[in-house]
C-alpha positions in Angstrom: -110.5 -122.4 14.3 -108.2 -122.3 11.1 -109.0 -123.4 7.6 -106.6 -123.5 4.8 -109.0 -125.6 2.3 -112.3 -126.4 1.5 -114.5 -126.4 4.7 -117.9 -125.8 6.1 -117.3 -124.1 9.5 -120.7 -124.2 11.1 -122.5 -123.8 14.5 -119.6 -123.3 16.7 -119.0 -121.1 19.7 -115.6 -119.4 19.3 -114.5 -117.0 21.9 -111.5 -115.6 24.0 -108.8 -116.3 21.6 -106.5 -113.9 19.4 -108.5 -114.7 16.2 -111.9 -116.4 16.3 -111.8 -117.8 12.8 -108.9 -117.7 10.3 -109.5 -118.4 6.8 -106.3 -118.7 5.0 -104.4 -119.6 1.8 -106.5 -121.9 -0.4 -109.9 -121.5 1.5 -113.1 -122.1 -0.2 -115.1 -121.9 3.0 -118.6 -121.3 4.2 -118.8 -119.8 7.8 -122.5 -120.4 8.9 -124.4 -119.9 12.0 -121.5 -119.5 14.4 -121.3 -117.3 17.3 -117.7 -115.5 17.6 -116.8 -113.1 20.3 -114.5 -111.5 22.4 -111.5 -112.5 20.6 -108.4 -110.0 21.1 -107.5 -109.3 17.5 -110.3 -110.1 15.1 -113.6 -112.0 15.0 -113.2 -113.5 11.6 -110.0 -113.0 9.4 -110.0 -113.7 5.8 -106.3 -113.4 4.3 -104.6 -114.9 1.6 -100.6 -115.5 2.3 -99.6 -114.6 -1.3 -100.9 -113.4 -4.5 -101.2 -116.9 -6.0 -103.6 -118.1 -3.2 -107.4 -118.3 -4.0 -109.8 -117.6 -1.2 -113.5 -117.8 -1.7 -115.7 -117.3 1.6 -119.2 -117.1 2.4 -120.1 -115.7 5.8 -123.7 -116.4 6.4 -125.9 -116.4 9.6 -123.1 -115.6 12.1 -123.3 -113.6 15.2 -120.0 -111.7 15.6 -119.4 -109.3 18.7 -116.0 -107.8 19.2 -114.6 -105.1 21.7 -112.3 -102.6 20.3 -111.3 -104.9 17.3 -112.7 -105.9 14.1 -115.6 -108.3 13.7 -114.5 -109.0 10.2 -111.2 -108.3 8.8 -110.5 -108.9 4.9 -107.2 -108.4 3.6 -104.8 -109.7 0.6 -105.8 -110.3 -2.7 -109.1 -112.7 -2.8 -111.3 -114.2 -5.2 -114.7 -113.5 -3.5 -116.0 -112.6 0.0 -119.6 -112.6 0.4 -121.4 -111.4 3.8 -124.8 -111.9 4.4 -127.6 -112.5 6.9 -124.8 -112.0 10.0 -125.2 -109.9 13.1 -122.3 -107.5 13.9 -122.1 -106.1 17.3 -119.1 -103.8 17.5 -118.3 -102.0 20.6 -115.4 -99.4 20.1 -114.0 -100.9 16.8 -115.1 -101.6 13.2 -117.5 -104.3 12.4 -115.8 -104.9 9.2 -112.4 -103.7 7.7 -111.5 -104.5 4.3 -108.2 -103.7 2.8 -107.6 -102.0 -0.6 -106.5 -104.9 -2.3 -109.6 -107.0 -1.2 -112.2 -104.4 -2.4 -113.2 -105.9 -5.7 -113.9 -109.3 -4.2 -116.1 -108.1 -1.4 -120.0 -108.1 -1.1 -122.2 -107.4 1.9 -126.0 -107.2 2.4 -128.8 -108.3 4.6 -126.9 -108.0 7.6 -127.7 -106.4 11.2 -125.1 -103.7 12.5 -125.3 -102.9 16.3 -122.7 -100.2 17.2 -121.9 -99.3 20.8 -119.2 -97.0 22.4 -118.6 -95.3 19.2 -118.2 -98.5 17.1 -118.2 -98.0 13.3 -119.9 -100.1 10.7 -116.4 -100.3 8.6 -113.1 -99.3 7.5 -112.6 -98.7 4.0 -109.5 -97.4 2.4 -108.2 -96.6 5.8 -111.3 -94.3 6.6 -114.0 -95.2 9.3 -117.6 -95.3 8.2 -119.4 -94.5 11.4 -122.9 -95.2 10.2 -125.1 -97.7 8.0 -126.4 -95.0 5.7 -122.7 -93.7 5.0 -121.3 -97.3 4.5 -124.1 -97.7 2.0 -124.2 -94.3 0.4 -120.2 -94.3 -0.3 -119.8 -98.0 -1.0 -123.0 -99.5 -2.1 -123.1 -102.3 0.4 -125.7 -103.4 2.6 -128.8 -101.8 0.8 -131.0 -104.2 2.7 -129.2 -104.1 5.9 -130.5 -102.4 9.2 -128.8 -100.9 12.2 -130.4 -101.8 15.6 -130.1 -103.7 19.2 -130.6 -107.2 18.3 -131.7 -107.7 22.1 -129.8 -110.7 23.2 -131.0 -112.2 26.4 -127.9 -111.8 28.6 -124.6 -111.8 26.7 -122.2 -112.2 29.7 -124.6 -114.7 31.2 -125.6 -115.1 34.8 -122.0 -114.9 36.3 -121.5 -111.3 34.4 -118.3 -112.4 33.0 -117.9 -112.6 29.0 -116.1 -115.5 27.9 -112.6 -116.5 29.3 -111.9 -114.8 32.6 -107.9 -114.1 32.6 -108.0 -112.8 36.1 -109.2 -116.2 37.5 -107.9 -118.3 34.7 -111.4 -119.9 34.3 -113.6 -120.4 31.4 -116.6 -118.3 32.2 -118.1 -118.5 28.6 -120.4 -121.7 29.3 -123.5 -119.3 30.4 -123.0 -116.5 27.9 -126.5 -116.0 26.3 -126.8 -114.4 22.9 -130.1 -115.9 22.3 -132.9 -113.6 21.3 -136.0 -113.5 23.5 -139.0 -115.4 22.3 
């Protein structure tokens, strides 16, 4: 999903792309209650194309699962990026990557971080911050966030394949189950 202007991106299932959600140029977007996973480059990318771009983004209530790539990547000069009430599952990558020029615009709190296979909470000024207490203590973000297993029912579904299966060329994402047990 690509957004270059005002938009509400809501209740989508976005998987097996290069970038799941791209907010670019003059976006003034709310990204709410989406399931974004198994994208090769990044789950959600917030990026201005030049210094005159004005981007404001709110990410609220999303589930973002990435393997060895960022769940959320923020770069370029932005007006505001507010990240709240999301589930970030990072397996071997960073849940959040914020470039130096984006730091003043970034806010994050009330999220759940699930880190597996040496996943990191975030990358700030090129340094990986591996645990939520370090992320909070060094940067002041996510004071009300928690780290833990969200206990999804069965992310890879009954067929055991997460998202699109490139070896067979078939969409296997129809049964991926990121629901929470009752």
